[in-house]
C-alpha positions in Angstrom: -124.8 -52.2 167.2 -123.1 -52.8 170.5 -121.3 -50.4 173.0 -117.7 -51.3 173.4 -115.7 -50.2 176.7 -111.8 -50.2 176.5 -110.3 -49.5 179.4 -106.5 -48.4 178.9 -104.4 -48.6 181.6 -101.1 -48.8 180.1 -98.6 -45.9 179.4 -98.3 -45.5 175.6 -95.1 -44.6 175.4 -94.0 -47.8 177.6 -96.0 -50.4 176.1 -96.1 -50.3 172.2 -99.0 -52.4 171.9 -101.4 -49.2 172.7 -101.6 -48.6 168.6 -103.7 -51.8 169.0 -106.3 -50.2 170.9 -106.5 -47.5 168.8 -106.6 -49.3 165.8 -109.5 -51.6 167.3 -111.4 -49.0 168.6 -111.6 -47.1 165.5 -112.1 -50.0 163.5 -114.8 -51.1 165.5 -116.7 -47.6 165.5 -116.6 -47.6 161.8 -118.1 -50.6 161.5 -121.0 -48.9 163.3 -120.6 -49.6 167.2 -120.4 -46.9 169.6 -117.0 -46.9 171.1 -115.5 -45.3 174.4 -112.0 -45.4 175.7 -111.3 -45.1 179.4 -107.8 -43.9 180.4 -106.7 -45.0 184.0 -103.9 -45.4 185.7 -100.5 -44.7 183.6 -102.4 -44.6 180.2 -103.6 -40.8 181.4 -100.4 -40.1 180.5 -100.8 -40.0 176.8 -104.1 -37.8 177.2 -101.9 -34.4 177.6 -101.6 -31.8 174.4 -97.9 -32.2 174.6 -97.8 -35.7 174.4 -96.1 -36.2 171.1 -96.6 -39.6 169.6 -99.8 -40.5 171.4 -102.7 -42.5 170.0 -105.4 -40.2 171.1 -105.5 -37.8 168.3 -106.3 -41.1 166.2 -109.0 -41.9 168.6 -110.5 -38.1 168.8 -110.4 -38.0 165.0 -112.9 -41.1 164.7 -115.7 -39.3 167.2 -114.8 -42.0 170.1 -115.7 -41.0 173.4 -112.4 -40.3 175.4 -113.0 -40.3 179.4 -109.8 -39.7 181.5 -109.5 -40.9 185.2 -109.8 -37.8 187.2 -107.8 -39.5 190.3 -104.8 -41.2 188.0 -104.7 -37.6 186.1 -104.3 -36.1 189.8 -101.5 -38.6 190.7 -99.5 -37.7 188.1 -99.8 -33.8 188.2 -101.9 -33.6 185.0 -104.7 -30.9 184.8 -107.9 -30.8 182.9 -106.8 -28.1 181.1 -103.4 -30.0 179.7 -105.3 -32.2 177.8 -105.9 -33.0 174.4 -109.4 -31.7 172.7 -111.8 -34.5 173.0 -110.8 -35.8 176.4 -112.9 -35.4 179.4 -112.4 -36.0 182.7 -114.5 -38.9 184.6 -113.9 -41.4 187.8 -114.4 -45.1 188.3 -118.1 -44.8 189.1 -118.7 -43.2 185.5 -116.7 -46.4 184.8 -118.8 -48.7 186.6 -122.1 -47.6 185.3 -121.0 -47.6 182.0 -119.7 -51.3 181.9 -122.8 -52.3 183.6 -125.4 -51.5 181.1 -126.8 -53.8 178.6 -124.8 -54.9 175.5 -121.6 -53.4 176.7 -118.5 -55.2 176.1 -115.6 -54.4 178.0 -112.2 -54.9 177.3 -109.4 -54.3 179.8 -105.8 -53.4 178.0 
C-alpha cells in the first residue's frame, strides 16, 4: 500500500481537469492506498461550502484526507468555518513533512 499526496493548485471552476484529479484520487483510495489531497493557491476556492460543482464532496465521501493551505485561504478571504466538511486547514510545512516520508508519491496538479 502506497501513500499518494496530490497537490492541487488549480481553480476547479477555471480548469475542467480538476475532476480527473478527483477520479484518480478516489480510484487509488478504493484500491486500498492512503490518499491525501492538499489544496493550495486557487484550488482552495473549491473548498468552500458554497462552491457549487466542486469535486471536494466526492473526495470527502471517499474518505480522502483533505488539507487546505491556510496562507492560500487567507489570501482569498476564506475562513475555516466557510469550508466544506472534511477540510482541515494546514500549511506548507505540513505538506513538506508529508512528501518526504518514505513510500510517498507526490503528484502536483
